[in-house]
C-alpha positions in Angstrom: 15.7 10.5 -5.9 14.8 7.1 -7.2 16.0 5.8 -10.6 13.4 5.5 -13.4 14.3 1.8 -14.0 13.4 0.9 -10.4 10.1 2.8 -10.6 9.1 1.2 -13.9 9.0 -2.2 -12.1 6.3 -1.0 -9.7 2.8 -2.1 -10.8 1.3 1.2 -9.7 3.5 3.1 -12.2 3.4 0.7 -15.1 2.4 2.2 -18.4 3.3 5.8 -17.3 5.5 7.7 -19.8 9.1 8.3 -18.7 8.7 12.0 -18.1 5.9 11.3 -15.5 8.0 8.5 -13.9 10.9 10.9 -13.6 8.7 13.5 -11.9 7.8 10.9 -9.3 11.3 9.7 -9.0 12.5 13.2 -8.2 10.4 13.3 -4.9 10.9 9.6 -4.0 13.6 7.9 -1.8 14.6 4.4 -1.2 14.3 3.1 2.4 15.6 -0.2 3.8 14.0 -2.1 6.7 15.3 -5.2 8.5 13.2 -8.3 9.1 10.4 -7.6 11.7 10.7 -3.8 11.3 7.4 -1.9 11.4 6.9 0.5 8.5 3.9 2.0 10.2 1.4 1.1 13.0 -2.3 0.7 13.0 -4.0 4.1 13.6 -0.7 6.0 12.8 -1.0 9.0 10.6 0.0 8.0 7.1 2.4 10.5 5.5 4.1 8.4 2.8 3.1 6.2 -0.1 5.2 3.0 -0.4 6.2 0.7 -3.2 7.9 -2.6 -2.5 11.2 -3.0 -4.4 12.4 -6.2 -2.6 11.4 -8.2 0.4 7.9 -8.8 1.8 5.4 -6.8 4.0 2.4 -8.1 5.9 -0.6 -6.1 6.8 -1.8 -7.0 10.3 -4.4 -6.0 12.7 -5.0 -6.8 16.4 -8.1 -8.8 17.1 -10.3 -8.3 20.1 -8.6 -11.3 21.7 -5.2 -9.7 21.2 -4.2 -12.1 18.3 -2.4 -10.6 15.3 -4.4 -11.3 12.1 -2.7 -11.1 8.7 -4.9 -9.2 6.3 -2.6 -9.2 3.3 0.8 -10.2 2.1 2.5 -7.6 -0.1 4.9 -8.8 -2.8 7.5 -7.0 -4.8 6.1 -4.4 -7.2 3.0 -3.7 -5.2 2.0 -0.3 -3.6 0.6 0.4 -0.2 -0.1 3.4 2.0 -2.1 5.2 -0.7 -4.3 6.8 1.9 -1.3 9.1 2.4 -2.5 10.9 -0.7 -5.5 12.2 1.3 -5.1 14.8 4.0 -5.1 13.6 7.6 -5.4 9.9 7.0 -4.4 7.1 9.4 -3.6 3.5 8.8 -6.2 0.8 9.3 -3.4 -1.8 9.8 0.2 -2.3 10.8 2.7 -2.9 8.0 5.5 -5.3 9.1 8.5 -6.4 7.1 8.7 -10.2 7.2 12.1 -10.2 5.7 14.7 -7.6 4.8 12.9 -5.1 2.7 13.6 -2.1 0.4 10.8 0.3 -0.3 10.3 3.3 -2.5 8.9 6.0 -0.2 7.0 9.1 -1.5 5.8 11.9 0.7 2.0 12.1 0.3 2.0 15.9 0.3 4.7 16.1 -2.4 2.8 13.6 -4.5 -0.4 15.6 -4.0 1.5 18.8 -5.2 2.5 16.9 -8.3 -1.1 16.2 -9.0 -1.9 19.9 -8.7 0.9 20.8 -11.1 0.1 18.0 -13.5 -3.6 17.1 -13.7 -3.0 14.3 -16.2 -0.6 12.6 -13.8 -3.1 13.1 -11.0 -5.9 11.7 -13.0 -4.0 8.6 -14.2 -2.7 7.8 -10.7 -6.0 8.3 -9.0 -7.7 5.9 -11.4 -5.0 3.4 -10.3 -5.8 4.1 -6.7 -9.4 3.3 -7.3 -8.5 0.0 -8.9 -6.2 -0.8 -6.0 -8.9 0.0 -3.5 -11.5 -2.1 -5.4 -9.1 -5.1 -5.6 -8.4 -4.9 -1.8 -12.1 -4.5 -1.0 -13.0 -7.6 -3.1 -10.2 -9.6 -1.3 -11.4 -8.5 2.1 -15.0 -9.3 1.3 -13.9 -12.8 0.2 -11.9 -13.2 3.5 -14.9 -12.1 5.5 -17.3 -14.4 3.7 -14.9 -17.3 4.2 -14.7 -16.6 7.9 -18.5 -16.5 8.2 -18.8 -19.7 6.3 -16.4 -21.5 8.7 -17.7 -19.9 11.9 -18.8 -22.5 14.4 -21.9 -20.6 15.5 -23.3 -20.0 12.0 -25.5 -22.9 11.0 -26.8 -23.8 7.5 -30.4 -22.8 6.7 -32.8 -25.6 7.2 
C-alpha cells in the first residue's frame, strides 16, 4: 500500500479525489532501485505501471550500430509503463535508473480491474493516458525531425 500523500504528488493522479487515490494506493507498492538498475528491458512484457517518487529514469533503445540512445529522461512525479494497462504489451525501450530511485509500482492487471469496478476512475485515467501518449509522440516527432535536419546526407532543396 502507498500513502495517499505520496500519490497526490504524481502528475498522473493530480486532481483525483481522495477516495479514488486511496483505491489506487491500496494496490500500489513502493520499490527502490540503485543507480544503473534496470526497471525493465526493451521488448520485455510490461506488467506494471510506474510513477517516479524520487531519482531519475532514462528511456533508452539500442541503435543498429549498437549505441544506446536516450529517448527520454523521466523526472519526479512522472508516470511510465502505461502500456501495462493493455493486455500482453511489451516495452519499446529499456528503463534505466540513472541515480538511486524510488518508484510507485502498480500491477497493470489490478489497475485494469479497478477500471472495471469503477468506470469513472477508468475513464479519467484513460484520458490521462491519451494525453501522456500525445505528449510523448509530439516529443519523439520533434526528436525525429531534428535528427533529419542535422543528418549529413540530407541536403536542402535547391
